[in-house]
C-alpha positions as CSV (number, residue, x, y, z in Angstrom):
1,M,-2.3,7.8,4.4
2,G,-5.0,5.3,3.6
3,E,-2.8,3.5,1.1
4,D,0.0,3.3,3.7
5,V,-2.4,1.7,6.2
6,A,-3.6,-0.9,3.7
7,C,-0.1,-1.7,2.6
8,Y,1.2,-2.2,6.1
9,T,-1.9,-4.1,7.2
10,E,-1.2,-6.5,4.3
11,L,2.4,-6.7,5.4
12,A,1.3,-7.6,9.0
13,I,-1.0,-10.3,7.7
14,D,1.8,-11.7,5.6
15,L,4.1,-11.8,8.6
16,H,1.4,-13.5,10.7
17,E,1.1,-16.2,8.1
18,Y,4.9,-16.5,8.1
19,Q,4.9,-16.8,11.9
20,Y,2.3,-19.6,11.7
21,N,3.8,-21.5,8.7
22,G,7.5,-20.5,8.8
23,P,9.6,-19.9,5.8
24,D,8.4,-21.6,2.6
25,P,11.1,-22.2,0.0
26,L,8.4,-22.9,-2.6
27,G,6.4,-19.7,-1.8
28,V,3.1,-21.6,-1.4
29,L,2.1,-21.2,2.2
30,S,4.1,-18.0,2.9
31,R,5.5,-15.2,0.7
32,Y,8.7,-15.5,2.7
33,V,11.1,-18.1,1.3
34,N,13.6,-17.5,4.1
35,D,14.0,-15.8,7.5
36,E,16.0,-12.9,6.0
37,M,13.1,-11.8,3.9
38,A,10.8,-11.8,6.9
39,R,13.4,-9.9,9.0
40,V,13.5,-7.1,6.4
41,D,9.7,-6.7,6.4
42,I,9.5,-6.9,10.2
43,E,12.0,-4.0,10.4
44,K,9.8,-2.1,7.8
45,L,6.7,-2.6,9.9
46,I,8.3,-1.6,13.1
47,K,9.7,1.6,11.6
48,Y,6.3,2.5,10.2
49,L,4.5,1.8,13.5
50,R,7.1,3.9,15.4
51,E,6.6,6.8,13.0
52,R,2.8,6.5,13.3
53,A,3.0,6.4,17.1
54,K,5.2,9.6,17.1
55,A,2.7,11.4,14.9
56,Q,-0.2,10.8,17.3
């Protein structure tokens, strides 16, 4: 479980940077080079959070 939390926390931070900087085709300011990449990770994070909320 601890590894999951760390992984998804890092994902949330990456998404926050993307929200602030937007897509970055060169991958310097954001790991997301386009909106589709961010969408996939947003869906992963939402799925994880829903599963964790159900487990509580």
